[in-house]
C-alpha positions in Angstrom: 99.7 71.5 81.2 102.4 74.1 80.6 101.3 77.3 81.9 102.5 80.6 80.3 100.9 82.6 83.1 101.2 82.8 86.8 98.1 81.7 88.5 97.4 83.4 92.0 94.9 81.7 94.4 93.7 83.2 97.5 92.6 81.0 100.5 91.2 81.4 103.9 90.9 79.1 107.0 89.7 79.0 110.6 90.4 77.0 113.6 88.2 74.6 115.7 89.5 75.9 119.0 89.1 79.6 117.9 92.6 80.6 119.4 95.3 83.0 118.1 98.6 81.2 117.7 102.0 82.5 118.6 102.9 82.8 114.9 103.3 86.3 113.4 102.2 85.2 109.7 99.5 83.2 108.4 99.2 81.6 105.1 97.0 83.2 102.5 98.2 82.8 99.1 99.1 79.9 96.7 100.8 80.6 93.2 100.9 77.9 90.5 103.7 78.3 87.9 105.3 75.6 85.7 103.2 73.0 87.6 104.7 74.3 90.9 102.7 75.4 94.1 104.2 77.8 96.4 102.5 79.5 99.3 102.9 82.7 100.8 102.0 84.0 104.4 101.2 87.4 105.9 100.4 89.3 109.0 96.8 89.6 110.1 96.1 92.1 112.8 93.3 90.9 115.1 93.4 92.9 118.2 94.5 96.4 119.3 98.0 95.3 119.9 98.2 93.7 116.5 97.3 97.0 114.8 99.8 99.0 116.9 102.6 96.6 116.2 101.8 96.8 112.3 101.0 100.4 112.4 103.8 100.9 109.9 102.1 99.0 107.3 98.4 100.2 107.7 96.9 103.2 106.1 93.2 104.3 106.6 91.2 104.8 109.8 92.8 105.2 113.2 91.6 102.5 115.9 88.6 103.3 117.8 88.8 104.6 121.2 86.2 102.1 122.5 87.5 98.7 121.7 86.6 95.1 122.3 88.6 92.0 121.3 86.7 89.4 119.0 84.5 87.2 121.1 84.9 84.7 118.2 87.8 85.1 115.8 87.1 85.6 112.0 88.8 83.7 109.4 92.5 84.2 108.3 93.7 84.4 104.9 92.7 86.3 101.7 89.3 86.3 99.8 88.8 88.5 96.8 91.8 89.3 94.4 92.1 92.1 91.8 95.1 93.7 90.3 96.6 97.0 88.7 99.7 97.2 86.4 102.2 96.7 89.2 100.1 95.5 92.2 97.7 92.7 93.5 95.0 93.8 95.9 93.8 91.1 98.4 91.0 91.3 100.5 91.0 90.0 104.2 88.7 90.0 107.0 89.5 93.6 107.8 91.9 95.1 105.4 93.0 95.1 101.6 96.4 94.0 101.2 98.7 95.8 98.4 101.1 93.3 97.1 104.0 93.7 94.8 103.4 91.7 91.7 107.1 91.1 91.3 107.4 89.1 94.5 104.3 89.3 96.4 105.7 91.3 99.1 103.3 93.2 101.4 103.5 96.9 100.8 100.6 98.3 102.6 97.4 97.4 104.3 94.4 99.6 103.5 91.9 99.4 106.5 88.9 101.5 107.8 85.7 100.9 109.7 83.8 99.7 106.5 86.5 97.2 105.7 84.9 93.9 107.1 84.3 90.4 106.0 85.4 91.3 102.5 84.3 89.1 99.5 85.0 90.2 96.0 87.1 93.4 95.5 87.8 95.3 92.4 90.7 97.8 91.5 89.5 100.5 89.2 91.0 103.9 88.4 93.2 104.0 91.6 90.1 103.2 93.8 89.1 99.9 95.5 85.5 98.7 95.4 84.3 96.7 98.1 81.2 95.8 100.1 80.2 95.8 103.5 78.2 92.6 103.5 76.7 93.2 106.7 74.8 96.3 105.5 74.3 95.6 101.8 76.9 98.5 101.3 79.2 99.3 98.3 82.3 101.2 99.6 84.8 103.1 97.6 88.2 103.7 99.1 91.4 105.5 97.8 94.8 104.0 97.8 95.3 105.5 101.3 92.6 103.6 102.9 90.4 106.8 102.9 86.4 106.0 102.5 85.4 108.2 99.5 81.6 107.3 99.4 79.5 104.6 100.3 76.1 103.6 99.1 73.8 101.1 100.8 71.2 99.5 98.7 68.0 98.9 100.6 65.4 96.0 100.0 63.2 97.9 97.8 66.4 98.9 95.5 66.7 102.4 96.6 70.1 103.9 97.5 71.3 105.6 100.5 74.5 107.7 100.1 77.0 107.8 103.2 74.7 106.8 105.8 76.0 108.2 108.9 74.5 105.6 111.2 76.6 102.7 109.5 79.8 105.0 110.4 79.0 104.8 114.2 80.3 101.1 114.2 83.8 100.2 113.4 82.8 97.0 111.4 86.4 95.6 111.5 86.1 94.2 114.8 82.6 92.9 114.7 82.2 89.1 114.8 80.2 87.4 112.1 76.9 86.8 113.5 76.0 83.7 112.0 77.2 81.1 109.5 76.2 81.8 105.8 75.0 84.8 103.9 74.6 88.1 105.6 72.7 91.3 104.6 69.6 91.2 102.3 71.5 90.4 99.0 74.9 89.0 100.2 77.0 90.7 97.6 79.9 88.7 96.3 81.6 89.7 93.1 82.1 93.3 92.0 82.8 94.6 88.5 83.3 98.1 87.5 82.8 99.5 83.9 82.8 103.5 83.7 80.2 104.7 86.0 78.3 101.2 86.4 79.1 98.9 89.5 78.0 95.2 88.8 77.2 93.3 92.0 76.2 89.6 92.2 73.6 88.8 94.8 73.9 85.2 96.2 70.5 85.4 97.8 68.7 86.7 94.5 70.9 84.8 92.1 71.0 87.9 89.8 73.4 90.8 89.1 72.5 94.3 90.5 73.7 97.2 88.2 74.4 100.3 90.0 75.0 103.5 88.3 77.2 105.7 90.3 75.9 109.0 88.5 72.2 108.6 88.3 72.1 106.3 91.4 69.8 104.0 89.3 69.5 100.5 90.2 68.6 97.8 87.5 68.3 94.1 88.0 70.1 92.0 85.4 68.4 88.6 85.6 69.7 85.2 84.1 67.9 82.5 82.7 68.8 79.8 85.4 67.6 76.2 84.7 69.4 75.2 87.9 69.6 76.2 91.4 72.6 78.5 91.7 74.5 80.2 94.4 76.6 82.9 92.6 79.7 84.0 94.0 83.0 84.7 92.1 83.2 85.8 88.4 85.1 87.2 85.5 84.2 89.0 82.3 85.9 87.5 79.2 85.0 87.3 75.5 81.5 89.2 76.0 80.7 86.5 78.4 80.5 86.5 82.1 81.9 83.2 84.0 80.5 82.8 87.5 80.9 80.1 90.1 78.2 78.4 92.1 79.5 76.8 95.4 77.7 73.4 94.6 80.3 73.0 91.6 78.9 74.8 88.7 80.4 77.5 86.4 77.7 79.6 85.0 78.4 81.0 81.6 76.3 84.1 80.7 76.1 85.3 77.3 75.7 89.1 77.5 74.8 89.5 73.7 72.1 87.2 73.7 68.7 87.1 75.4 67.2 83.9 73.9 65.6 81.5 76.4 67.0 77.9 76.9 63.8 76.5 75.5 64.1 78.5 72.5 67.5 77.2 71.9 66.4 73.5 72.5 63.4 73.5 70.3 65.1 75.9 67.6 61.7 77.7 67.2 61.2 81.6 67.2 58.6 82.9 69.6 55.8 84.4 67.5 54.8 87.1 70.1 57.5 89.6 71.2 56.0 90.6 74.4 58.1 88.2 76.5 61.1 89.5 78.3 64.0 87.2 78.5 66.8 87.1 80.8 70.4 86.8 79.6 71.0 83.1 78.2 72.8 80.9 80.6 74.9 77.7 80.0 76.4 75.5 82.6 79.6 73.8 83.0 78.9 71.0 85.6 81.9 69.9 87.6 81.5 66.3 88.8 82.2 62.6 88.1 82.2 63.2 84.3 85.3 65.4 84.5 86.7 65.7 88.0 85.9 62.1 88.7 84.3 63.0 92.0 81.4 65.4 93.2 83.0 68.3 94.6 82.2 69.5 98.2 82.7 73.3 97.3 83.6 75.5 94.6 85.1 79.1 94.6 87.0 81.4 92.2 87.3 81.4 88.6 89.7 82.7 86.0 89.4 82.2 82.2 92.6 81.1 80.4 91.1 81.2 76.9 87.9 80.5 75.2 87.9 77.1 76.1 89.9 76.8 79.4 89.1 77.8 83.0 90.6 77.3 86.3 88.8 77.1 89.6 89.1 75.7 93.2 87.2 72.8 94.5 86.6 71.2 98.0 88.3 72.5 101.2 85.2 72.6 103.4 84.9 71.5 107.1 87.4 68.7 107.9 88.7 68.3 104.5 92.5 67.4 104.0 93.0 69.6 100.8 91.4 72.0 98.6 92.4 71.8 94.7 93.2 74.1 92.0 91.7 72.6 88.7 92.1 73.6 85.1 89.1 72.3 82.9 88.6 72.3 79.1 85.0 73.3 79.2 84.5 72.5 75.4 85.5 68.9 75.6 84.3 68.6 79.3 87.6 67.2 80.6 89.9 68.0 83.4 93.3 69.2 82.2 95.1 69.1 85.4 94.6 69.3 89.2 96.9 70.5 91.9 96.1 69.7 95.5 97.0 71.9 98.3 96.9 70.0 101.7 96.2 71.1 105.0 99.1 69.3 106.3 101.4 72.2 104.7 100.0 74.5 107.5 101.0 75.0 111.1 98.5 73.6 113.7 96.8 71.8 110.8 95.2 69.4 113.5 93.2 72.2 114.8 92.1 73.5 111.4 88.3 73.8 110.9 88.7 74.3 107.1 91.1 75.5 104.4 89.3 76.8 101.2 90.1 78.3 98.1 88.6 81.7 97.4 89.6 83.7 94.3 91.9 83.5 91.4 93.7 86.0 89.0 96.5 85.4 86.5 99.2 87.7 85.0 
């Protein structure tokens, strides 16, 4: 397939022996352009010396006076991606990397004590929106790395603004406590429209809408017909496209609230006292189109009304992850590009190399 856009794919990886290497940079991005894959590597500060050596790149909080090295190293690489007119912003474990669109050169790392275990991130009106997954907290940062405000969403859907207790810990240097989702909600994808922030919750399988002015929380439910673990997403053509890690693209029609059953039986419901969720369709990735069952699925970008790109596979012990373009109308795979772990240094010590997010420009 001849692509008229550059596809940028973030990926992250971890090592079995949990050791820092003698390499200054670690791979974190792949670009796909004219059917060619190209990888890019960057510095990833992990300890006090790393931060001191790269202080010319880092904007945000100074280092804590009381400091401990990680007992267990977090993953390397990039997670969520977002973009402005001139820059790509890429999330890492403890920083947001500002990269030139022209050549993907690193300009600045934005890092503060609430920059930790980043998942989705979003650029909007010269601000970066991210979450502190450990504490179910939305964080708004300026382009100098300064925390402007942060909002913690509680289990009973109330909001605490700028909770001082959270600031007592420099979360950049806290090891992930366990594998799997953290926090009550495990926020992943972020989208901002005007004064509303939309957060996907993997644990609830729904969207949390947070109004920054009224501080009101709304749950936007979806009419799931299958088990789903929502992660990354995009809004295009009045539809929301989300990934589920088990190999599904969840397509949400924001203009319709008609149940799946009503669609199937083509029957109007007589009584109007039923509240329906947003209508959901699924694009199932599997033997019918990929010719195999995917072991993982992350990241989605919408190329046009019928074509999407996502990443599959790349979990523990895998020898590759793939960037795959599908025609969701015809249910076919258009093209697949494999990024093999042998392209990385110390590949025999890798625990996994997994695609994470996708953007195009």
